[in-house]
DOVEX-355005 format. One line per 3 residues: their letters; for each residue x, y, z of N, C-alpha, C, O. Coordinates in steps of 0.1 Angstrom, whole numbers, plus 5000, padded with zeros to 4 digits. Layout:
<pts>
A> X:Y:Z:X:Y:Z:X:Y:Z:X:Y:Z  ...
</pts>
This chain:
<pts>
MKQ> 1722:4618:5885:1722:4605:5894:1732:4596:5891:1740:4592:5899  1732:4592:5876:1741:4584:5872:1755:4586:5874:1763:4577:5877  1758:4598:5873:1771:4605:5874:1776:4602:5889:1787:4597:5891
LLA> 1767:4605:5897:1767:4604:5912:1772:4589:5915:1781:4587:5924  1765:4580:5909:1768:4565:5912:1782:4561:5908:1789:4554:5914  1785:4566:5896:1798:4564:5890:1809:4569:5898:1820:4563:5898
LLV> 1807:4579:5905:1815:4584:5915:1817:4577:5926:1829:4575:5929  1806:4573:5932:1807:4564:5944:1813:4552:5940:1820:4547:5949  1812:4544:5929:1818:4531:5927:1834:4534:5925:1842:4527:5930
TCV> 1837:4544:5918:1852:4547:5917:1857:4549:5930:1868:4544:5932  1851:4556:5940:1856:4560:5953:1860:4548:5960:1870:4547:5967  1851:4537:5959:1854:4524:5967:1863:4513:5960:1869:4504:5966
AAG> 1863:4516:5946:1869:4506:5938:1885:4508:5941:1893:4499:5940  1889:4518:5944:1904:4518:5948:1908:4509:5959:1920:4506:5960  1899:4505:5968:1907:4498:5978:1895:4487:5983:1884:4490:5980
TLV> 1898:4475:5989:1889:4468:5995:1884:4468:6007:1892:4467:6017  1871:4469:6009:1865:4472:6023:1866:4460:6031:1863:4448:6028  1872:4464:6044:1875:4455:6054:1862:4452:6065:1853:4461:6066
ACG> 1863:4444:6070:1850:4439:6079:1852:4450:6092:1863:4455:6095  1840:4452:6100:1841:4458:6111:1850:4453:6123:1851:4441:6125  1857:4461:6131:1863:4453:6142:1876:4449:6138:1881:4441:6145
GSS> 1883:4455:6128:1898:4449:6127:1907:4456:6120:1906:4453:6108  1915:4464:6122:1925:4469:6115:1935:4473:6126:1932:4473:6138  1947:4477:6120:1959:4478:6130:1954:4489:6140:1947:4498:6135
SSS> 1958:4490:6154:1956:4497:6163:1965:4508:6162:1962:4518:6169  1976:4510:6154:1985:4518:6155:1980:4531:6153:1970:4533:6146  1987:4543:6161:1981:4556:6161:1987:4566:6150:1999:4566:6148
DKS> 1980:4573:6143:1985:4582:6134:1993:4595:6141:1987:4603:6148  2007:4596:6138:2015:4605:6143:2015:4618:6134:2020:4629:6138  2010:4618:6124:2012:4630:6113:2000:4638:6114:1999:4650:6109
ATG> 1989:4634:6120:1977:4645:6120:1979:4652:6134:1982:4648:6145  1975:4665:6129:1978:4677:6139:1965:4684:6139:1960:4690:6130  1959:4682:6150:1942:4687:6152:1947:4702:6158:1958:4705:6160
PAT> 1936:4709:6159:1936:4723:6162:1936:4725:6178:1936:4715:6185  1938:4736:6183:1940:4737:6198:1927:4737:6203:1919:4746:6201  1925:4726:6209:1910:4724:6213:1904:4734:6225:1892:4737:6227
NAK> 1914:4738:6233:1914:4746:6244:1910:4760:6242:1905:4768:6249  1914:4763:6226:1910:4779:6223:1896:4781:6221:1889:4771:6223  1893:4792:6219:1880:4796:6217:1875:4793:6202:1881:4797:6192
GEG> 1864:4786:6202:1858:4780:6188:1855:4792:6180:1855:4804:6183  1853:4788:6167:1850:4796:6157:1834:4802:6157:1830:4810:6148  1827:4797:6165:1812:4803:6170:1803:4796:6160:1791:4800:6158
KLN> 1807:4785:6152:1797:4777:6146:1801:4765:6143:1813:4761:6144  1792:4757:6139:1795:4742:6135:1783:4738:6126:1771:4739:6129  1788:4732:6115:1779:4729:6103:1781:4711:6100:1791:4706:6095
MVV> 1771:4706:6104:1771:4691:6103:1759:4684:6095:1748:4688:6096  1761:4674:6087:1750:4664:6082:1752:4651:6088:1762:4644:6088  1741:4649:6094:1738:4638:6108:1726:4628:6102:1717:4631:6094
WEG> 1729:4617:6109:1717:4611:6112:1707:4616:6123:1711:4621:6133  1692:4615:6121:1684:4620:6130:1686:4615:6146:1689:4603:6149  1685:4625:6154:1689:4621:6167:1704:4623:6173:1707:4620:6185
YAD> 1711:4628:6164:1725:4630:6165:1731:4644:6168:1742:4647:6170  1720:4652:6168:1721:4668:6173:1708:4670:6178:1701:4679:6174  1703:4661:6189:1690:4666:6194:1692:4676:6205:1702:4676:6213
PSF> 1683:4686:6206:1683:4696:6216:1686:4694:6230:1691:4703:6238  1682:4682:6234:1686:4678:6248:1698:4676:6251:1701:4673:6263  1708:4676:6242:1722:4677:6244:1732:4687:6237:1743:4690:6240
VKG> 1724:4692:6225:1732:4700:6220:1731:4714:6225:1740:4722:6222  1720:4719:6232:1719:4732:6237:1731:4731:6248:1737:4742:6250  1734:4720:6256:1743:4722:6266:1758:4725:6259:1766:4733:6265
FEQ> 1760:4719:6248:1772:4721:6239:1773:4735:6236:1782:4742:6240  1762:4741:6229:1762:4754:6225:1766:4766:6236:1770:4777:6233  1763:4761:6248:1763:4772:6259:1777:4770:6263:1784:4780:6266
QSG> 1783:4756:6263:1797:4754:6270:1809:4758:6260:1820:4762:6264  1806:4757:6248:1815:4759:6239:1814:4774:6231:1824:4779:6226  1801:4779:6230:1800:4791:6222:1799:4787:6207:1799:4797:6199
CQV> 1798:4776:6203:1798:4772:6189:1782:4769:6186:1776:4760:6192  1775:4776:6177:1761:4774:6173:1759:4762:6165:1768:4761:6157  1752:4753:6165:1749:4739:6157:1741:4741:6146:1729:4742:6149
NAV> 1744:4742:6134:1735:4740:6124:1736:4725:6120:1747:4721:6116  1726:4717:6121:1726:4701:6120:1716:4699:6107:1704:4704:6108  1721:4692:6097:1709:4687:6085:1709:4673:6086:1720:4666:6087
PAG> 1696:4667:6086:1695:4652:6087:1697:4647:6072:1695:4654:6062  1701:4634:6073:1701:4627:6060:1693:4613:6061:1694:4606:6071  1687:4610:6052:1678:4599:6052:1686:4586:6048:1681:4575:6051
TSD> 1696:4587:6041:1703:4575:6037:1719:4579:6036:1722:4590:6033  1728:4568:6037:1742:4571:6036:1747:4579:6023:1757:4586:6023  1739:4575:6011:1741:4585:5998:1740:4595:5999:1748:4603:5995
EMF> 1725:4600:6007:1724:4615:6008:1734:4620:6017:1737:4632:6015  1739:4615:6027:1747:4621:6036:1761:4625:6028:1765:4636:6029  1767:4614:6020:1779:4615:6013:1778:4626:6002:1788:4633:6000
TKF> 1766:4629:5996:1763:4639:5986:1763:4652:5990:1769:4661:5983  1756:4653:6003:1754:4666:6009:1770:4670:6014:1774:4682:6012  1776:4661:6021:1790:4664:6026:1799:4670:6016:1806:4679:6018
RSG> 1798:4663:6004:1807:4666:5993:1803:4680:5985:1810:4685:5978  1790:4684:5989:1786:4693:5981:1794:4706:5982:1802:4708:5991  1792:4717:5972:1801:4729:5972:1816:4727:5974:1823:4736:5979
GGG> 1822:4715:5969:1837:4716:5971:1837:4708:5984:1849:4706:5987  1830:4705:5993:1833:4698:6006:1837:4707:6016:1843:4702:6026  1834:4719:6016:1835:4729:6028:1823:4735:6032:1824:4745:6039
QYD> 1811:4731:6030:1798:4734:6034:1796:4728:6047:1789:4734:6055  1802:4718:6049:1797:4710:6064:1812:4706:6070:1821:4704:6062  1813:4706:6083:1824:4705:6090:1825:4690:6093:1836:4685:6092
LAS> 1814:4683:6098:1815:4671:6105:1802:4663:6097:1792:4668:6093  1804:4652:6096:1794:4640:6092:1795:4629:6101:1806:4628:6107  1784:4620:6102:1784:4611:6112:1781:4597:6101:1770:4592:6100
FSG> 1790:4595:6096:1791:4584:6084:1788:4572:6091:1793:4569:6102  1780:4563:6083:1781:4549:6087:1790:4542:6079:1796:4548:6070  1792:4527:6081:1804:4520:6073:1801:4518:6059:1810:4513:6051
DAS> 1789:4521:6055:1787:4521:6039:1791:4533:6032:1792:4533:6020  1794:4544:6040:1800:4555:6034:1813:4560:6037:1820:4568:6029  1817:4556:6051:1830:4561:6057:1840:4560:6048:1847:4569:6044
VRA> 1841:4545:6043:1853:4543:6034:1853:4552:6021:1863:4558:6017  1840:4552:6015:1839:4562:6003:1846:4576:6007:1855:4581:6000  1842:4580:6020:1848:4594:6021:1860:4594:6023:1866:4604:6020
IKS> 1868:4583:6028:1882:4582:6028:1889:4581:6016:1900:4587:6013  1883:4573:6007:1888:4569:5992:1888:4582:5985:1897:4585:5978  1877:4591:5988:1876:4602:5978:1885:4616:5983:1885:4627:5977
GAV> 1891:4612:5995:1899:4624:5998:1891:4634:6005:1896:4645:6006  1878:4631:6009:1869:4643:6016:1871:4646:6028:1868:4657:6033  1879:4635:6037:1878:4637:6048:1895:4639:6053:1904:4636:6046
APL> 1897:4644:6067:1909:4647:6071:1912:4637:6083:1903:4635:6092  1924:4631:6084:1928:4624:6094:1926:4631:6109:1928:4643:6110  1923:4623:6119:1921:4630:6130:1931:4629:6140:1937:4618:6141
DTS> 1934:4640:6149:1945:4640:6157:1940:4632:6171:1934:4638:6180  1945:4619:6172:1935:4612:6187:1942:4617:6199:1938:4613:6209  1952:4625:6198:1955:4632:6212:1947:4641:6215:1947:4644:6227
KLT> 1940:4647:6206:1931:4658:6208:1917:4651:6209:1908:4659:6209  1915:4641:6210:1902:4632:6213:1901:4627:6228:1906:4617:6232  1894:4635:6234:1897:4632:6249:1892:4618:6254:1896:4614:6264
NFS> 1883:4612:6247:1875:4601:6250:1880:4589:6242:1877:4578:6245  1887:4592:6233:1893:4580:6225:1898:4568:6230:1896:4557:6224  1906:4568:6243:1911:4555:6249:1898:4548:6255:1898:4536:6257
ALA> 1889:4556:6258:1877:4548:6264:1868:4542:6255:1859:4537:6261  1869:4542:6244:1861:4537:6232:1864:4522:6234:1876:4518:6236  1854:4513:6233:1854:4499:6232:1865:4495:6223:1864:4500:6212
PQL> 1875:4486:6225:1885:4481:6220:1882:4478:6204:1891:4482:6196  1872:4473:6198:1869:4470:6185:1864:4483:6178:1861:4483:6166  1864:4495:6187:1857:4506:6181:1868:4517:6179:1865:4528:6175
QSP> 1881:4513:6184:1890:4523:6184:1898:4523:6170:1902:4534:6166  1901:4514:6164:1908:4515:6151:1900:4504:6140:1907:4495:6135  1885:4506:6138:1881:4496:6130:1882:4500:6115:1882:4512:6111
GFN> 1882:4490:6108:1888:4492:6092:1875:4499:6085:1877:4501:6073  1863:4504:6091:1857:4516:6084:1859:4527:6087:1854:4536:6082  1868:4529:6096:1872:4547:6099:1887:4548:6101:1892:4559:6104
TEG> 1894:4536:6098:1910:4538:6100:1916:4530:6087:1913:4519:6083  1925:4538:6081:1933:4532:6071:1951:4537:6072:1955:4548:6073  1957:4527:6072:1971:4529:6071:1976:4535:6085:1985:4543:6086
GKH> 1970:4532:6095:1971:4535:6110:1966:4550:6111:1969:4555:6121  1960:4557:6103:1953:4570:6101:1939:4569:6107:1930:4561:6102  1936:4577:6117:1921:4575:6119:1913:4588:6113:1916:4600:6115
YGL> 1905:4582:6105:1899:4593:6096:1885:4595:6103:1877:4603:6098  1883:4587:6113:1867:4586:6120:1868:4585:6136:1878:4579:6141  1859:4589:6143:1858:4588:6158:1847:4579:6160:1836:4585:6159
SFT> 1846:4567:6163:1834:4557:6165:1826:4566:6176:1831:4572:6185  1811:4564:6173:1801:4573:6182:1791:4563:6186:1791:4559:6197  1783:4560:6179:1772:4547:6182:1771:4535:6173:1778:4534:6163
WGA> 1763:4525:6177:1763:4516:6168:1751:4508:6172:1746:4511:6183  1746:4499:6165:1733:4490:6167:1728:4483:6155:1734:4484:6144  1717:4475:6156:1711:4466:6149:1698:4475:6140:1693:4485:6145
NVL> 1695:4469:6129:1684:4472:6122:1674:4463:6127:1675:4451:6127  1663:4468:6132:1653:4460:6139:1640:4459:6132:1637:4467:6124  1631:4448:6136:1617:4447:6134:1609:4453:6144:1608:4448:6155
IYN> 1601:4464:6141:1594:4471:6149:1580:4469:6144:1577:4469:6132  1571:4467:6156:1557:4464:6153:1549:4472:6166:1553:4475:6177  1534:4475:6159:1525:4481:6171:1520:4469:6176:1514:4461:6169
ADK> 1522:4466:6189:1518:4458:6197:1503:4457:6200:1498:4447:6207  1495:4467:6195:1482:4467:6199:1475:4462:6187:1464:4457:6189  1480:4462:6174:1476:4457:6160:1483:4443:6160:1476:4433:6159
VKQ> 1494:4441:6161:1502:4428:6157:1501:4419:6173:1510:4422:6182  1492:4411:6175:1490:4405:6188:1502:4393:6191:1505:4390:6202  1506:4389:6180:1516:4378:6180:1529:4383:6179:1532:4386:6167
PPT> 1539:4385:6188:1551:4390:6185:1558:4382:6174:1559:4369:6174  1561:4390:6165:1568:4383:6152:1582:4377:6155:1589:4382:6163  1586:4367:6150:1601:4361:6152:1608:4359:6140:1620:4355:6141
SWN> 1602:4364:6127:1608:4361:6114:1606:4375:6107:1596:4382:6108  1617:4377:6099:1616:4387:6089:1607:4385:6078:1605:4394:6069  1602:4374:6078:1591:4368:6067:1576:4380:6072:1568:4380:6063
ALY> 1575:4385:6081:1563:4391:6084:1563:4405:6076:1553:4412:6076  1574:4408:6068:1576:4418:6062:1574:4414:6045:1575:4423:6036  1573:4401:6041:1575:4396:6029:1561:4391:6024:1551:4389:6031
AGS> 1563:4388:6012:1549:4382:6004:1543:4371:6012:1551:4362:6017  1530:4370:6015:1524:4362:6024:1523:4366:6038:1520:4358:6046  1527:4380:6041:1524:4384:6055:1509:4388:6056:1502:4392:6047
PYA> 1505:4385:6069:1490:4388:6072:1489:4404:6072:1478:4409:6072  1501:4411:6073:1501:4427:6075:1502:4434:6061:1504:4447:6061  1501:4426:6050:1501:4433:6035:1494:4445:6037:1483:4446:6042
GKI> 1501:4454:6030:1496:4469:6031:1498:4476:6041:1495:4488:6040  1503:4472:6053:1504:4478:6065:1520:4477:6067:1524:4476:6078  1529:4477:6058:1545:4474:6059:1553:4485:6055:1550:4490:6044
TVP> 1561:4490:6062:1571:4500:6058:1584:4495:6058:1588:4489:6068  1591:4497:6047:1607:4494:6049:1615:4506:6043:1610:4514:6036  1628:4505:6046:1638:4517:6042:1637:4518:6024:1635:4509:6016
DNP> 1638:4531:6022:1641:4533:6006:1655:4535:6005:1660:4546:6004  1662:4523:6004:1676:4523:6005:1683:4512:5998:1682:4500:6002  1690:4514:5988:1698:4501:5981:1705:4492:5989:1706:4481:5986
IQI> 1710:4496:6002:1715:4488:6010:1706:4479:6017:1711:4470:6024  1695:4480:6017:1683:4470:6022:1685:4458:6015:1681:4447:6020  1692:4458:6002:1695:4442:5995:1702:4434:6007:1699:4422:6009
ADP> 1710:4440:6013:1717:4430:6022:1710:4422:6031:1713:4410:6035  1699:4430:6035:1689:4420:6044:1685:4408:6039:1690:4398:6045  1677:4407:6029:1672:4393:6023:1686:4385:6022:1687:4374:6025
ALQ> 1695:4392:6016:1708:4383:6013:1713:4375:6024:1717:4363:6023  1713:4382:6035:1717:4375:6046:1705:4367:6054:1709:4358:6061  1694:4370:6053:1684:4365:6061:1676:4352:6055:1671:4344:6062
FFS> 1677:4351:6040:1670:4343:6031:1678:4334:6022:1675:4323:6017  1691:4341:6020:1699:4334:6010:1713:4331:6016:1723:4331:6008  1713:4328:6029:1726:4323:6034:1738:4328:6031:1747:4320:6030
QSN> 1739:4342:6030:1751:4350:6027:1759:4353:6040:1755:4363:6046  1767:4348:6043:1775:4352:6056:1782:4367:6053:1783:4374:6063  1786:4371:6043:1789:4386:6040:1778:4390:6030:1779:4388:6018
PYA> 1768:4395:6036:1756:4401:6028:1762:4413:6017:1755:4415:6007  1773:4419:6021:1776:4432:6009:1787:4425:6001:1795:4433:5995  1789:4413:5999:1797:4407:5987:1790:4394:5983:1792:4383:5987
ISQ> 1780:4399:5974:1773:4387:5968:1774:4386:5954:1780:4395:5948  1769:4374:5950:1771:4372:5934:1760:4378:5926:1750:4382:5932  1762:4378:5914:1751:4384:5906:1739:4375:5906:1727:4380:5904
QTL> 1740:4361:5908:1730:4350:5911:1721:4356:5923:1709:4359:5923  1728:4357:5932:1723:4362:5944:1715:4373:5945:1704:4374:5950  1722:4383:5938:1715:4397:5936:1703:4396:5928:1694:4403:5930
NQV> 1702:4387:5918:1690:4385:5911:1679:4378:5919:1667:4380:5917  1684:4368:5927:1672:4362:5939:1668:4371:5947:1655:4372:5950  1677:4380:5953:1672:4389:5961:1661:4403:5954:1651:4408:5959
TSK> 1666:4404:5943:1658:4414:5937:1642:4408:5933:1631:4414:5934  1643:4397:5930:1630:4388:5927:1622:4389:5942:1611:4393:5943  1628:4386:5951:1621:4384:5964:1616:4399:5967:1605:4400:5971
LKQ> 1624:4410:5966:1618:4423:5969:1607:4427:5961:1598:4434:5965  1608:4423:5947:1600:4428:5937:1585:4420:5943:1574:4426:5942  1586:4407:5948:1574:4403:5954:1569:4409:5966:1557:4410:5968
QRP> 1579:4415:5974:1574:4422:5984:1567:4435:5981:1556:4438:5987  1572:4442:5972:1569:4457:5968:1552:4459:5966:1547:4470:5968  1545:4448:5964:1529:4452:5963:1523:4454:5978:1513:4460:5981
IVR> 1530:4448:5986:1524:4446:6001:1531:4458:6010:1526:4461:6021  1541:4466:6004:1546:4478:6010:1537:4489:6010:1532:4494:5999  1534:4494:6023:1525:4508:6022:1532:4519:6017:1527:4528:6010
KYW> 1546:4519:6023:1555:4531:6017:1569:4529:6020:1571:4524:6031  1579:4532:6012:1592:4531:6016:1597:4544:6022:1596:4555:6017  1602:4541:6035:1606:4555:6043:1619:4558:6039:1626:4550:6034
VLA> 1622:4572:6040:1635:4579:6039:1639:4582:6052:1648:4577:6057  1633:4591:6059:1635:4597:6073:1629:4589:6083:1620:4581:6080  1633:4590:6095:1628:4583:6106:1616:4590:6109:1606:4584:6114
SDF> 1614:4602:6106:1601:4608:6109:1589:4604:6098:1577:4605:6101  1594:4598:6087:1584:4592:6078:1577:4579:6082:1566:4575:6079  1587:4572:6088:1585:4559:6095:1574:4561:6107:1564:4555:6108
EQL> 1578:4571:6114:1571:4573:6126:1555:4580:6124:1545:4578:6131  1557:4587:6113:1541:4592:6108:1534:4580:6104:1523:4578:6110  1539:4572:6095:1531:4558:6092:1526:4552:6102:1515:4549:6102
FKS> 1533:4549:6113:1529:4542:6125:1516:4552:6132:1506:4547:6136  1519:4563:6134:1509:4573:6142:1496:4573:6134:1486:4574:6140  1497:4572:6123:1484:4573:6111:1478:4561:6111:1466:4561:6107
GDA> 1483:4550:6114:1480:4537:6113:1480:4530:6099:1474:4519:6096  1486:4537:6090:1490:4535:6077:1500:4520:6077:1499:4511:6069  1509:4521:6087:1518:4509:6091:1517:4503:6103:1516:4512:6111
VIG> 1518:4492:6107:1516:4485:6118:1529:4476:6120:1530:4470:6130  1538:4476:6109:1551:4466:6113:1561:4472:6102:1558:4477:6091  1573:4471:6106:1582:4476:6096:1597:4474:6100:1601:4472:6112
AGW> 1606:4475:6089:1621:4475:6093:1626:4490:6098:1623:4500:6091  1633:4490:6109:1636:4505:6114:1647:4505:6123:1654:4495:6124  1648:4516:6129:1659:4519:6139:1653:4520:6153:1642:4526:6155
PLM> 1662:4514:6166:1657:4519:6177:1652:4533:6180:1644:4536:6189  1657:4542:6172:1655:4556:6174:1638:4558:6172:1631:4567:6179  1632:4549:6161:1618:4550:6159:1610:4545:6171:1600:4550:6176
TND> 1616:4533:6175:1610:4528:6186:1608:4536:6200:1597:4536:6206  1619:4544:6203:1619:4553:6211:1610:4565:6211:1604:4569:6220  1610:4571:6198:1602:4582:6195:1587:4579:6197:1579:4586:6202
LKR> 1584:4567:6191:1569:4562:6192:1563:4559:6205:1551:4560:6208  1572:4554:6215:1568:4551:6227:1567:4566:6234:1556:4568:6241  1576:4575:6232:1573:4587:6239:1562:4593:6233:1556:4601:6240
AGM> 1558:4592:6223:1544:4596:6217:1533:4589:6223:1521:4593:6221  1534:4578:6230:1523:4571:6236:1519:4559:6230:1509:4552:6234  1528:4555:6219:1524:4541:6212:1527:4530:6219:1536:4532:6227
NVK> 1522:4519:6218:1526:4505:6222:1533:4499:6212:1529:4489:6206  1544:4504:6210:1553:4495:6201:1565:4490:6206:1571:4494:6216  1569:4480:6200:1579:4470:6204:1587:4465:6193:1582:4465:6181
EVL> 1601:4461:6195:1611:4457:6185:1616:4444:6188:1616:4440:6200  1619:4436:6178:1625:4423:6179:1638:4422:6170:1640:4430:6161  1646:4413:6175:1658:4408:6162:1654:4394:6159:1657:4385:6166
PKE> 1648:4394:6148:1642:4381:6141:1653:4370:6141:1665:4374:6142  1650:4359:6140:1658:4347:6139:1668:4345:6128:1678:4339:6129  1664:4351:6118:1672:4349:6105:1687:4358:6106:1696:4356:6099
GVT> 1687:4367:6117:1698:4377:6118:1696:4389:6113:1686:4392:6107  1706:4398:6116:1703:4413:6115:1714:4421:6109:1725:4417:6111  1713:4431:6101:1723:4440:6094:1722:4451:6107:1715:4451:6116
GWS> 1732:4459:6103:1733:4472:6113:1745:4482:6109:1752:4480:6099  1745:4492:6117:1755:4502:6116:1764:4504:6129:1762:4502:6140  1776:4510:6123:1783:4515:6133:1788:4530:6127:1792:4531:6115
DSW> 1787:4538:6134:1788:4554:6128:1798:4560:6135:1799:4559:6148  1806:4567:6127:1817:4576:6131:1817:4591:6129:1810:4594:6120  1823:4600:6135:1823:4612:6134:1836:4616:6125:1847:4612:6128
MLS> 1832:4623:6113:1843:4625:6103:1846:4639:6099:1836:4645:6095  1857:4644:6099:1859:4658:6097:1862:4661:6082:1868:4652:6076  1859:4672:6075:1861:4675:6064:1873:4681:6063:1878:4687:6072
KNA> 1879:4679:6052:1894:4683:6047:1893:4698:6046:1903:4705:6048  1883:4702:6044:1881:4717:6041:1870:4725:6053:1863:4734:6051  1871:4717:6066:1863:4722:6076:1867:4738:6079:1878:4741:6079
KHP> 1858:4746:6081:1858:4760:6083:1859:4760:6096:1866:4769:6101  1853:4751:6105:1851:4754:6122:1859:4741:6128:1852:4733:6134  1871:4739:6126:1877:4728:6130:1877:4725:6145:1873:4714:6150
ICA> 1882:4738:6154:1880:4739:6168:1867:4735:6173:1867:4726:6182  1853:4740:6168:1841:4736:6172:1838:4722:6168:1831:4715:6175  1844:4716:6157:1842:4702:6154:1847:4695:6164:1839:4689:6171
YKY> 1861:4694:6166:1867:4687:6178:1860:4688:6192:1858:4678:6199  1856:4700:6195:1847:4701:6207:1837:4693:6208:1834:4686:6217  1830:4694:6196:1817:4685:6196:1820:4671:6196:1813:4663:6202
MNY> 1828:4666:6190:1834:4652:6191:1838:4647:6205:1835:4636:6210  1844:4656:6211:1847:4653:6225:1836:4654:6234:1835:4646:6243  1826:4663:6233:1816:4665:6240:1804:4653:6236:1798:4648:6246
VTS> 1801:4648:6225:1793:4640:6225:1798:4624:6227:1790:4614:6228  1812:4623:6227:1817:4609:6232:1820:4609:6248:1825:4600:6253  1816:4620:6253:1817:4617:6268:1806:4612:6273:1795:4615:6269
PAT> 1810:4603:6284:1801:4592:6290:1788:4601:6292:1777:4597:6287  1787:4611:6299:1775:4618:6304:1764:4622:6291:1752:4621:6291  1772:4627:6280:1764:4629:6266:1764:4616:6261:1753:4617:6254
QAK> 1769:4606:6259:1767:4592:6253:1754:4587:6261:1746:4580:6254  1753:4589:6273:1739:4584:6279:1730:4592:6274:1719:4586:6272  1729:4605:6272:1718:4612:6267:1713:4610:6253:1702:4610:6249
VAD> 1725:4607:6245:1724:4603:6230:1715:4588:6230:1705:4586:6223  1720:4579:6238:1711:4567:6241:1698:4570:6244:1689:4564:6238  1694:4578:6253:1681:4581:6259:1672:4585:6246:1661:4580:6244
VTG> 1680:4594:6236:1671:4597:6224:1669:4586:6213:1659:4583:6208  1681:4580:6211:1682:4571:6200:1677:4556:6205:1668:4550:6199  1683:4551:6215:1683:4537:6216:1695:4530:6212:1696:4517:6213
YSP> 1705:4537:6207:1717:4532:6201:1726:4527:6213:1724:4530:6224  1735:4520:6209:1747:4515:6219:1759:4527:6219:1764:4531:6208  1762:4530:6230:1775:4541:6229:1787:4534:6227:1787:4521:6228
ANT> 1796:4540:6223:1811:4536:6218:1818:4537:6232:1826:4528:6236  1816:4546:6240:1824:4548:6251:1818:4538:6263:1807:4538:6268  1829:4529:6267:1827:4520:6275:1824:4526:6291:1819:4519:6300
KTC> 1828:4539:6293:1826:4545:6307:1812:4550:6309:1808:4553:6320  1806:4550:6297:1790:4552:6298:1782:4543:6306:1770:4546:6310  1787:4532:6310:1782:4522:6319:1780:4528:6333:1770:4527:6340
AVV> 1791:4535:6336:1790:4540:6350:1779:4550:6352:1773:4551:6363  1776:4559:6339:1765:4567:6341:1749:4561:6341:1740:4566:6348  1747:4551:6331:1734:4544:6329:1732:4532:6340:1721:4528:6343
GAT> 1744:4527:6345:1739:4517:6354:1743:4502:6349:1744:4500:6337  1745:4494:6356:1747:4480:6352:1738:4475:6343:1742:4471:6332  1722:4475:6346:1712:4471:6339:1712:4476:6325:1710:4469:6315
RCN> 1713:4491:6324:1711:4496:6311:1724:4493:6303:1723:4491:6291  1736:4492:6309:1747:4487:6303:1745:4477:6296:1746:4477:6283  1741:4467:6303:1739:4452:6297:1727:4454:6285:1729:4450:6273
DLH> 1716:4462:6288:1707:4461:6276:1712:4468:6264:1708:4464:6252  1722:4479:6266:1728:4484:6254:1740:4478:6250:1746:4484:6240  1744:4468:6255:1754:4458:6249:1767:4469:6248:1774:4469:6238
ITD> 1769:4477:6259:1781:4484:6256:1795:4479:6257:1804:4483:6250  1796:4471:6266:1809:4463:6267:1808:4449:6261:1817:4441:6263  1797:4446:6255:1795:4431:6250:1801:4431:6236:1793:4432:6226
AKY> 1815:4429:6234:1819:4425:6220:1814:4415:6212:1814:4416:6200  1810:4404:6219:1804:4393:6212:1791:4394:6206:1788:4389:6195  1782:4402:6214:1769:4407:6207:1772:4418:6196:1766:4417:6185
YDT> 1781:4426:6196:1787:4432:6186:1789:4426:6174:1784:4429:6163  1798:4415:6175:1802:4409:6163:1791:4400:6155:1794:4394:6145  1779:4400:6163:1767:4392:6155:1759:4399:6144:1751:4395:6136
IKY> 1763:4413:6146:1755:4421:6135:1765:4425:6123:1777:4428:6124  1757:4424:6111:1765:4424:6098:1764:4442:6096:1754:4447:6093  1774:4447:6097:1776:4462:6097:1775:4465:6082:1781:4458:6074
WQT> 1768:4477:6078:1768:4481:6067:1782:4484:6061:1792:4488:6068  1782:4481:6048:1796:4484:6040:1791:4487:6026:1780:4486:6022  1803:4492:6019:1797:4495:6004:1801:4484:5997:1813:4480:5998
PVR> 1792:4478:5988:1795:4465:5980:1806:4469:5967:1804:4478:5959  1814:4460:5968:1825:4465:5958:1825:4452:5948:1825:4454:5936  1825:4440:5953:1826:4427:5944:1821:4415:5952:1823:4415:5965
PTN> 1815:4406:5946:1817:4405:5931:1805:4414:5924:1805:4416:5912  1795:4419:5933:1787:4428:5925:1788:4441:5934:1789:4441:5947  1788:4452:5927:1793:4466:5932:1778:4475:5935:1766:4471:5932
YRQ> 1781:4486:5940:1771:4494:5946:1763:4500:5933:1751:4503:5934  1769:4501:5922:1761:4507:5911:1751:4496:5908:1739:4499:5906  1756:4483:5907:1747:4472:5904:1735:4470:5914:1725:4465:5910
WTD> 1738:4474:5928:1727:4474:5937:1717:4485:5936:1705:4483:5936  1722:4496:5934:1713:4507:5930:1703:4506:5917:1692:4512:5916  1709:4498:5907:1701:4497:5896:1691:4485:5899:1679:4486:5894
AWA> 1695:4475:5907:1685:4464:5911:1675:4473:5921:1663:4470:5921  1677:4481:5929:1669:4486:5935:1659:4495:5929:1647:4495:5932  1664:4503:5920:1656:4510:5910:1643:4500:5903:1631:4503:5901
TVK> 1648:4488:5901:1638:4480:5893:1631:4475:5903:1620:4470:5899  1632:4473:5915:1624:4469:5927:1613:4479:5929:1601:4475:5931  1616:4492:5929:1608:4504:5933:1599:4504:5921:1587:4505:5922
G> 1603:4503:5909:1595:4504:5896:1596:4516:5890:1589:4517:5880
</pts>
């Protein structure tokens, strides 16, 4: 584990992470993608966030392309990064990296630049998602933006009668002590840094702030029922009644509602962190034609709408609005750049404190 953490820090130390939404829009002329109209290799291996290879839309892709999908879920960005690089980086063709791992993947040399001329929906992506700093470097596009969203406060409305407005509902003094669940993820340190310690960039915090956050999280630990890794862990805690409130993703809200539970989500007043995810291709991909076909399929407006149905996440393709209608387009903030900018998207900490320090701090929180 320590060797892995040293590798992660080395990967990101080579360059400064840039904020979401702003690098050069120049396109890479050197990347040459496969012949996407040709017959695929018959298989596609991916490591993904839950919901990104749901049968509701994957079956259609398999029938259309002849590419059989093998998708392995990851619970954290660290797990996704590790799995993607396993076996020399040739085991998986695609990964759906968030911003706290995508730059690591670029710096490590694990991913190949994409040929945007072969990405049929690239020009329809929201402007801030065409060449963002978390998947574009030196004019080269190493990732194709897919979905984005906020980390939300989710609660069982049958048990939590007063809708919470503050993240304090998850910390010491909460009336829901023992019924709380939060992510088992060092990047979680950014949340209290933003929400309680006035850090405008919660991924670039001092040692003093890291110490303050660690102290607050240690005070939280006794009232946490369980730290969740997978979305299914979170959902099972709610279904069993072991948790009634927690920090999660809209995917959990969607799944629990479909299961018949009266759950709701809010964006508390202190602000939110979030993710903006990109499809990234292994430089050693064994099935590149199928990989490009999948990227084109899942970023099409019709499939983006299906992904939103499953996950509740915001699609990157603005033409999805024509599929979901004006009301849902507004609810998903598909064309709302101002809303996009209110979320503090995951980045890998580099300085003043780095990811290894965050991971060590998180280990002391967990005990």
